[in-house]
C-alpha positions in Angstrom: -27.7 -6.2 -1.0 -28.2 -9.8 -0.2 -25.5 -11.7 0.3 -26.8 -15.1 0.7 -26.0 -15.2 4.5 -29.0 -17.6 5.3 -28.0 -20.3 3.1 -23.9 -19.9 3.2 -23.2 -17.6 5.6 -19.1 -16.2 5.3 -18.7 -19.0 3.1 -21.2 -17.7 0.3 -19.5 -17.5 -3.3 -20.4 -13.8 -3.5 -18.1 -12.6 -0.4 -16.0 -10.9 -2.8 -19.3 -8.3 -3.6 -19.1 -7.6 0.8 -15.3 -7.2 1.2 -15.6 -5.1 -1.7 -18.0 -2.8 -0.6 -16.3 -3.0 3.0 -13.1 -1.9 1.8 -15.1 1.0 0.0 -16.6 2.3 2.2 -13.4 2.0 4.4 -10.8 2.7 2.1 -8.8 5.6 4.1 -9.2 3.4 6.9 -8.0 0.3 5.7 -5.2 1.9 3.5 -3.5 3.3 7.2 -3.6 0.2 8.6 -1.7 -1.3 6.1 0.4 1.6 6.5 0.9 1.6 10.2 1.5 -2.2 9.7 4.3 -2.1 7.3 5.8 0.7 9.5 5.4 -1.6 12.0 7.4 -4.1 10.4 10.3 -1.8 9.7 11.0 -1.0 13.1 10.3 -5.0 14.3 13.0 -6.1 11.5 15.4 -3.0 12.8 15.8 -4.8 16.3 18.6 -6.6 17.1 18.0 -8.5 20.0 20.7 -10.2 22.3 20.3 -13.5 22.7 21.0 -13.1 26.4 19.1 -10.3 26.6 15.4 -12.0 28.1 13.8 -8.0 27.7 14.6 -7.4 24.5 13.5 -11.2 23.2 10.6 -11.3 25.5 9.8 -7.5 23.6 10.2 -8.6 20.1 8.5 -12.0 20.2 5.7 -10.4 22.3 5.5 -7.3 19.8 5.5 -10.2 16.3 2.6 -11.7 18.2 0.6 -8.6 18.4 1.1 -8.2 14.9 -0.5 -11.2 14.1 -3.4 -10.8 15.9 -3.6 -7.3 14.3 -3.5 -8.5 10.8 -6.0 -10.7 11.5 -8.5 -8.0 12.7 -7.5 -6.5 9.6 -8.3 -9.1 7.3 -11.6 -10.0 9.1 -12.7 -6.6 9.3 -12.5 -6.7 5.2 -14.2 -9.5 5.1 -16.5 -8.8 6.9 -16.2 -11.2 10.3 -16.8 -9.2 12.9 -16.9 -11.5 16.1 -13.8 -12.9 15.1 -11.6 -9.8 14.7 -13.0 -8.0 18.0 -11.4 -11.6 19.4 -8.3 -11.0 17.8 -8.0 -7.3 18.5 -8.3 -8.8 21.9 -5.4 -11.3 22.1 -3.5 -8.1 19.5 -4.3 -6.2 23.4 -3.1 -9.0 25.4 0.1 -9.0 23.5 0.7 -5.0 23.4 0.4 -5.0 27.2 2.7 -7.8 27.5 5.4 -6.2 25.0 5.2 -2.6 27.1 5.3 -4.3 30.5 8.5 -5.8 29.9 9.8 -2.8 28.4 8.9 -0.6 31.4 9.5 -2.7 33.9 11.8 -5.2 35.0 9.3 -6.7 37.6 7.1 -7.5 34.5 9.9 -9.4 33.3 11.0 -12.0 36.5 6.7 -12.0 36.8 6.4 -13.2 33.4 8.7 -15.7 33.8 7.3 -17.3 37.1 3.8 -17.2 35.8 5.0 -20.0 33.1 5.9 -22.3 35.8 2.7 -22.0 37.4 1.2 -22.6 33.7 3.2 -25.8 33.5 2.3 -27.1 37.1 -1.1 -26.5 36.2 -0.8 -28.1 32.9 0.4 -31.3 34.2 -2.3 -31.6 36.8 -4.5 -31.7 33.9 -2.5 -33.9 31.9 -2.8 -36.3 35.6 -6.1 -35.5 36.4 -8.0 -36.2 33.0 -7.3 -39.5 30.6 -7.6 -37.2 27.0 -5.9 -38.3 24.3 -4.2 -34.7 22.8 -2.3 -35.0 27.1 -1.3 -38.7 26.5 2.3 -37.0 25.1 2.8 -34.9 28.7 1.6 -38.0 30.7 4.3 -39.6 29.0 7.2 -36.9 29.5 5.8 -36.9 33.7 8.4 -37.8 36.3 8.4 -37.7 40.0 12.0 -35.7 39.0 10.5 -33.4 36.8 7.5 -32.6 39.4 9.9 -31.7 42.4 12.3 -29.9 40.1 9.2 -28.1 39.1 7.9 -27.5 42.9 11.4 -26.5 43.9 11.3 -23.3 41.1 7.9 -22.4 42.2 8.7 -21.8 45.6 12.1 -21.0 45.0 10.8 -17.9 43.2 7.6 -17.7 45.0 6.1 -17.4 41.8 2.8 -15.9 41.8 0.0 -15.6 38.5 0.6 -13.0 36.5 -2.8 -11.1 35.1 -4.1 -9.5 32.4 -4.9 -6.3 34.4 -1.7 -6.3 36.2 -0.1 -6.8 32.7 -2.1 -3.6 31.8 -1.0 -1.6 34.7 2.5 -2.0 34.0 2.0 -1.2 30.3 0.7 2.0 31.5 -2.7 1.0 29.7 -5.1 0.3 32.7 -7.9 2.6 30.9 -7.8 0.2 28.1 -7.9 -2.8 29.7 -11.5 -1.2 32.0 -12.7 0.0 28.9 -11.7 -1.5 25.0 -10.4 -5.0 26.8 -13.5 -5.3 29.0 -15.9 -4.4 25.9 -13.6 -7.5 23.7 -14.0 -9.8 26.3 -17.9 -9.9 25.7 -17.4 -11.1 22.4 -14.7 -13.4 23.6 -16.7 -15.3 26.4 -19.8 -15.3 24.1 -21.7 -13.2 27.1 -25.5 -13.4 26.5 -25.9 -9.6 25.9 -23.8 -9.7 22.8 -25.0 -12.8 21.7 -28.6 -10.0 21.0 -27.0 -9.1 18.3 -27.6 -12.0 16.0 -31.2 -11.6 17.0 -34.2 -9.3 15.2 -36.3 -7.3 18.0 -39.2 -5.8 17.9 -40.3 -2.6 20.2 -41.7 -5.0 22.8 -37.9 -7.1 22.6 -40.2 -10.6 20.7 -37.6 -11.9 18.6 -39.0 -11.5 14.5 -36.5 -13.4 13.2 -32.2 -14.6 13.3 -30.2 -11.4 12.0 -27.1 -13.4 10.6 -25.3 -10.6 8.9 -22.4 -8.5 9.2 -22.4 -5.5 11.8 -19.9 -3.5 9.1 -21.1 0.3 11.1 -18.6 -1.1 13.5 -15.4 -1.6 11.1 -14.5 1.7 11.2 -14.2 2.2 15.0 -12.5 -1.6 15.1 -10.0 -0.8 12.5 -8.8 2.8 14.0 -8.9 0.9 17.8 -6.8 -2.0 16.4 -4.4 0.5 14.3 -3.6 2.5 17.6 -3.0 -0.5 20.3 0.0 -1.4 17.1 1.1 2.0 17.4 1.3 1.5 21.4 3.5 -1.8 20.8 5.7 0.0 18.6 6.5 2.5 20.9 8.0 -0.5 23.5 9.9 -1.4 20.7 11.6 1.6 19.5 11.9 2.4 23.5 13.7 -0.8 24.3 15.8 -0.7 20.8 16.6 3.3 21.0 15.0 3.5 17.2 13.5 6.3 15.9 9.4 6.3 14.9 8.4 9.4 13.8 5.6 8.2 11.9 3.8 7.3 15.4 2.9 11.1 16.3 1.0 11.5 12.8 -0.8 8.3 12.4 -2.0 9.1 16.2 -2.9 12.3 15.4 -4.9 11.1 12.2 -6.8 8.1 14.3 -8.0 10.7 17.0 -9.6 12.7 14.2 -11.5 9.9 12.6 -12.4 8.8 16.2 -13.2 12.8 16.6 -15.8 12.4 13.2 -18.0 9.7 14.6 -21.0 10.1 15.9 -21.0 10.6 19.6 -20.6 7.3 21.8 -18.3 4.9 22.6 -15.3 6.1 20.7 -13.2 2.7 20.6 -14.4 -0.8 20.2 
């Protein structure tokens, strides 16, 4: 079926036909993703974070961010917009890493807060070094007193940069970081090898034409990966607030069974 990608890309007026095809071919998986999303929201709104408990608050808001990106992943996949869906899935993982790390380790909460001091200082330096108009408001708020206070805070807490890999380790998900996250990062940063998907090559690797159409074959894999990731984030919320999440095991069993049915090769992302 020709979806007129050579004329309008994903903004073609016939995109509804593409969406219908994608959702029909992976109807069971989309239905499961929506179910997982609904139950994650029930869990979220059953939590009751205390205002002065930084751990509880940050776990909840990190999970909200993860849910937002997860929903974006599902919606983009349903439209056949695969590359941005991978970017959203990568962002989902980062938020899940954060939620789980904070839920499991007190030092993660401290490191996240002190890392924010470094990020603020870095942004101030950029505002001072460049005349970009979008940093004008920040420049006007910079005072010697602000800089002194921020530098003193950084020195007092011995602030260190908190990397995504460190978060994944604290979250107990370093295997996800070295596999799924690394693969998704190729799309996020437009690595040369990843960009080859837009070229139709012959056996001698000579370019025959541009390939601008959705790789809908990846939809099932990415849907299952996203559902698995958000369930791990929900697990952190359930642990912190001592909430029952009885359906998690059933969802994970379904996900593993679906992965097992896929052709041989990498199972996630």
